[in-house]
N, C-alpha and C positions, 0 to 999 in steps of 0.2 A: 578461576574464569568459567563461566556458566555454560559456554558453547563449545568448549574445547573439541576440537578435531571433528564438530558438526560441519556438513558441506549445505550449503544455501544459495538458492537463487533469489535475487533481488530485481525485479523488473522497476524501470524508471531509477535504475539505481545511481545513477550518473549527477542529478541535482536533488534538491529539496528534502523530502522525508526519505527518500531511497538515499543518497549520499550520506545522510547522516547514519542512516540504519547500517548501510555497509561500513562505515567507521566504527559504529558501536559492535557489530558481529566481529569484525577482525580482532578490535582490542579485547573482546571477550574469547577469544582463541577458535573462530571458525575459519573456513576458507569460504569465499563467495565468488560467486559468479555473477557479474553485473549485466541485466540484459536490457539494453537499451537502443531506442530508434536513434539516436545521436551517437554516431561513430566516434567521432572527434571529441565529445564530450565524456564518452566512457574510456577512450583511450587515455585521455588526460586525467582522468579519476585514477586510471590503473597506475599510471606513472607516479601521480602523488604518491598512492599509498605504499607503491615499492619504494620510493624514496624514503618513507617512515620506517621500512625495514619487513613489509609485508610479502616481499617478492616470495612466490610460490603458493602464497594463501589467497592471491587475488589473481582474477581474470575478466574478462569482458567480451561481449558478442553483440553485435548488432542484431536488433529483432524487431519486426514490426508484430505487436501483440495482437493484432486484429486479423493475422494469418495463422491460421492454425499450424501449417508446416513449418513455420518458421520458430512457432513455440516450441514445437516438437522437436526441432533441431536445436533449440536453446537447451532444452534439459539434455540431449544426447552429448552436446559441446561439455556441460557439466559433468556428466558421468564420465566422458572420457578424459578428461582432465583431473577430477578429483576423485574416481571411482565409483562415486554414487551420488545421491542426494540425500539429505535429511530433511529439509524444509524449502518451501518457497513463500516468498514474499510477493504477493501480486499487488504491485503498487503503480504501476506504470497508469497514467490517466490524463486527460485533457479538461477543461473547463472553458466555459462560455456562456453568455446569457444574450437572450434577444425575447421581446414579448411575444409569447405563443401566435399571436395573431397575424405577427411579422414573420413566422418561421418559411424558410425555404427548407423543406425536407432533406434535400439532398446536401444543404450546409449546416444546417442547425439541429437536423435529428441523426440520420444516418451515421455520421463520421464518430460523433461521440458514443453513439450506441456500441459502435463496433469495436472502440477501444476500451472504455470504460466498462460495458459489461459483457461483450463477447470476449475481450481479453482475458477479462477475468475468469470467464468459463472455461477457455483454452488453457490457461494455468493450472486452474483446478483440475481438469481431466490429464493432461500431460503428466504433472506431477504424480498424481493418483497412478496411474497406470505404471509408472516408473517404480513408485513405492512397492506395488504389488509384484512387479517383476524382482525387486531386489528380496522381497520376502522381510522388508523392516518396517518399523512402524517411519511415521513421517508427520510432518506438521504443515499445514496450510494456513497463511493468514493473507487476508485481502483486506484492500483498505476500499472501504463504504466512505460515508459521510454523515454528519448531521444532518444533511439535505435527503439522505436516504429515508429519514423517519419522519421528515415535516415538508410541508410546503415552503417554497420562499420566492421572492421576486427573481424572475428570469431564468429559473431553474427548472423548467419542466421537463428538458432532455436530462439533465445531469441530475434531478431526484430520481427519475425514472430508472436510471442506469444504476445509480448506488443504492436503490432499493432492492435491484435485481442481485448485487452482491450481496444483500444480507439473508434472501431469500434461496442464492447457491450455497451459502456457508452453511445454513440450518440443514439442508437437505443432503448436503456432501457429509456433513458430518454423521447424517443419520445412515447413509447409505454405506459409508466407508468405514465406519467403526470397526467392522468385523476384521477390517485389515491392519488395524491398531493406527488408524490415522486420524488425527484430528485437524478440525478445521475451525477456524475463528475469523471474525471480522471485528475490523476497529472502525469507529466513526471520529475522525478528526473533526475540530470545530475550526478557529479560526487560526490556521498556522500560518508564519512567517516565512513563505515559501515564495519562489519566483511568481508566482499566479497573484498572490495577495499583493506581493512588495511591488508590483507595477502600477498599484492605484496611488491616487493622492495621498500625501500625510492626512487630510483632513479625513478621508475614509477609512484609514488604516487606523486611526483612533476611534473611528466609529466602530468597527469591526472590534476592536480591543476590548471597548465599552460593553458589548456583548458578552463579555466572560468574566468570571467572577472576581479574576485578580487584575480586570482592567489592562490586559496586557495581551499581546499575541502569543500563542504557545510556540515555543521554538521547536523546530524540527527534530532536535535532539533530544528531546522531552517525548516525543511520539517513538523517537527509536528505543529508548530505554522500555519502552511498554513491550514493543513488539520483541525484543530480545527475550524478554520476560518471558512472553507468549510461547516463543519458540524453545525455549529451555525445557528440562524435565521437571522443573520447579512447578510449572504450569499444566501438568497433567491433568488436573481436574477441571480443566476450562477447556470446554468442547461444544461447538454447535452453537456458542451464544455470540452477543455482540458487545463489545467492550467499548464504552464512551470515553473518549481521550479529549474531552472537548471544554475542560475547565469550566464545567458547570454551563455550558452555554445551552444545554437542552432541559435545565431546570427552573429557568425563569425567561421571561419574553423582554422586559426592559425595567430599567430603574426609575423609579417615581420618587419625587420631592415632595412626601406627604407630611402634611400637618400632624402634631400629636393630636390624638381624640380619646 
């Protein structure tokens, strides 16, 4: 098991990619603290994992990642429960779309930036300070998006926030290398999470067609990549963006062209 005895914090760990990653980490031997704004969902996730035999290796705390004090408290909870931290997966986020011209900044800009951008910054900072206090190496993985590298419809704020995650990651890797801390960003494409699954079947099929396998990526496939990035096998991967988009970023659309 590649994560034996590692201690990880996973924000947004009660659903979607975060829940799948929690499951993967536990199966790989890690201890995990779920940080999630949904206290009931987090408690249900913990109960489910304990029923599978992971009691003692799983815990949860409620956290609003847009509040730095709560993020610091989350890190302290992990240390109190498990003795230290070895990794954080900054995965909590929200999505939403509206034409820019129709934006209400109080609704369509500030809330998303506080969670998708500031929440990642707070996670990076709080974890880095804990790694330094411990005098141990650490790994910071943060969820960006394909939209962090390109423009798309209805994604003005989301793209800005996710682009910041990429810049945060590069700068953090540069500044924190002296402490043995790695930082990596991932850019998922179309993933079958609650955010995508809320849409119509027709729209989900359109999303799937944007990827090379003509299928939505499963959260478990993202979790596999994150587990590798946190493992010692990925020690040479630092300060970079790992695309987990099934080729979304390599082409725009499929064309039925005649032979010529």
